[in-house]
N, CA, C and O atoms as a MOPAC input file, in Angstrom:
PM7 MOZYME 1SCF
protein

 N    -40.22900 1    42.87700 1   -26.75900 1
 C    -38.72400 1    43.38800 1   -27.52000 1
 C    -38.27800 1    44.77600 1   -26.64900 1
 O    -38.93700 1    45.31800 1   -25.76100 1
 N    -37.26100 1    45.08800 1   -27.05800 1
 C    -36.53100 1    45.94000 1   -26.22600 1
 C    -37.03000 1    47.38800 1   -26.77200 1
 O    -37.40900 1    47.61600 1   -27.92100 1
 N    -36.96200 1    48.17600 1   -25.86200 1
 C    -37.60700 1    49.61300 1   -26.50200 1
 C    -36.46700 1    50.15300 1   -27.29500 1
 O    -35.32200 1    49.73500 1   -27.12300 1
 N    -36.73800 1    50.98800 1   -28.07800 1
 C    -36.09000 1    51.97300 1   -29.05600 1
 C    -34.78900 1    52.59100 1   -28.10300 1
 O    -33.68200 1    52.63400 1   -28.63800 1
 N    -34.93800 1    53.04700 1   -26.74100 1
 C    -33.90200 1    53.49500 1   -26.24700 1
 C    -32.69600 1    52.60900 1   -25.77400 1
 O    -31.47900 1    52.79600 1   -25.75300 1
 N    -33.62400 1    51.43000 1   -25.35000 1
 C    -32.66100 1    50.32400 1   -24.56800 1
 C    -31.46600 1    49.99200 1   -25.77500 1
 O    -30.25300 1    50.02400 1   -25.56700 1
 N    -32.20300 1    49.62900 1   -27.22900 1
 C    -31.15100 1    49.11800 1   -28.12900 1
 C    -30.16700 1    50.32200 1   -28.40900 1
 O    -29.04100 1    50.02700 1   -28.81200 1
 N    -30.49300 1    51.65900 1   -28.23200 1
 C    -29.87900 1    52.69900 1   -28.64500 1
 C    -28.59500 1    52.75400 1   -27.59200 1
 O    -27.42300 1    52.67300 1   -27.96100 1
 N    -29.01200 1    52.89900 1   -26.26600 1
 C    -27.89500 1    52.53500 1   -25.09600 1
 C    -26.96300 1    51.23600 1   -25.32900 1
 O    -25.74400 1    51.35000 1   -25.20100 1
 N    -27.51000 1    50.08700 1   -25.64800 1
 C    -26.72600 1    48.91800 1   -26.25000 1
 C    -25.81600 1    49.42200 1   -27.13500 1
 O    -24.60000 1    49.33200 1   -26.97000 1
 N    -26.29100 1    49.89200 1   -27.96600 1
 C    -25.34200 1    50.00300 1   -29.37900 1
 C    -24.27700 1    51.34700 1   -28.96200 1
 O    -23.08800 1    51.28300 1   -29.27500 1
 N    -24.69200 1    52.24000 1   -28.42100 1
 C    -23.73400 1    53.23300 1   -28.05400 1
 C    -22.32900 1    52.55000 1   -26.98700 1
 O    -21.11700 1    52.63600 1   -27.18300 1
 N    -23.09200 1    51.88100 1   -25.84400 1
 C    -21.94100 1    50.83700 1   -25.25500 1
 C    -21.03400 1    50.07400 1   -26.06800 1
 O    -19.82800 1    50.05300 1   -25.82100 1
 N    -21.53300 1    49.46700 1   -26.99100 1
 C    -20.70500 1    48.50800 1   -27.79300 1
 C    -19.55100 1    49.67600 1   -28.45000 1
 O    -18.38400 1    49.36300 1   -28.68500 1
 N    -19.99500 1    50.77200 1   -28.64100 1
 C    -19.11800 1    51.68300 1   -29.53700 1
 C    -18.15700 1    52.20000 1   -28.67600 1
 O    -17.08200 1    52.53100 1   -29.17700 1
 N    -18.34200 1    52.34600 1   -27.38300 1
 C    -17.72200 1    53.17200 1   -26.76000 1
 C    -16.66700 1    52.22400 1   -25.97000 1
 O    -15.74800 1    52.67300 1   -25.28500 1
 N    -16.95600 1    50.74400 1   -26.18000 1
 C    -15.70200 1    49.61400 1   -25.24500 1
 C    -14.86900 1    49.73700 1   -26.49900 1
 O    -13.83700 1    49.08100 1   -26.35600 1
 N    -14.94800 1    50.48900 1   -27.98400 1
 C    -14.22400 1    50.14900 1   -29.13200 1
 C    -13.48700 1    51.63900 1   -29.11800 1
 O    -12.61100 1    51.86600 1   -29.95300 1
 N    -13.86100 1    52.63200 1   -28.15700 1
 C    -13.40600 1    53.83200 1   -28.27000 1
 C    -13.79600 1    54.79200 1   -29.10300 1
 O    -13.12200 1    55.75600 1   -29.46700 1
 N    -15.07900 1    54.48000 1   -29.45900 1
 C    -15.62000 1    55.36200 1   -31.01100 1
 C    -17.15500 1    55.78400 1   -30.36000 1
 O    -18.04400 1    55.13200 1   -29.81300 1
 N    -17.00400 1    57.02200 1   -30.66800 1
 C    -18.52700 1    57.88000 1   -30.46000 1
 C    -19.33900 1    58.00800 1   -31.69800 1
 O    -19.02300 1    58.90200 1   -32.48300 1
 N    -20.20500 1    57.34000 1   -31.93800 1
 C    -21.17500 1    57.67700 1   -32.98500 1
 C    -22.35200 1    58.22600 1   -32.63300 1
 O    -22.94700 1    57.94100 1   -31.59400 1
 N    -22.88500 1    59.34000 1   -33.79900 1
 C    -24.30300 1    59.83600 1   -33.49200 1
 C    -25.33800 1    58.70300 1   -33.78000 1
 O    -25.67800 1    58.38300 1   -34.91900 1
 N    -25.84800 1    58.07600 1   -32.52700 1
 C    -27.15700 1    57.14300 1   -32.88600 1
 C    -28.26200 1    58.19600 1   -33.35500 1
 O    -28.39800 1    59.30300 1   -32.83300 1
 N    -28.93100 1    57.76900 1   -34.27000 1
 C    -30.35200 1    57.87100 1   -35.13600 1
 C    -31.41600 1    58.24700 1   -34.25000 1
 O    -31.73100 1    57.30000 1   -33.52800 1
 N    -32.12900 1    59.36400 1   -34.03100 1
 C    -33.03800 1    59.27100 1   -33.19200 1
 C    -34.54700 1    58.41900 1   -33.62200 1
 O    -34.87600 1    58.36800 1   -34.80700 1
 N    -35.18900 1    57.93400 1   -32.80700 1
 C    -35.97700 1    57.13800 1   -32.60800 1
 C    -37.54700 1    57.75000 1   -33.54500 1
 O    -38.58200 1    57.08400 1   -33.51400 1

């Protein structure tokens, strides 16, 4: 399974593609 950091980075990358910056919850 992916580590928490990898998941957060992947999610933030997808949001950046849409031009949105969201504060991801800390693990």
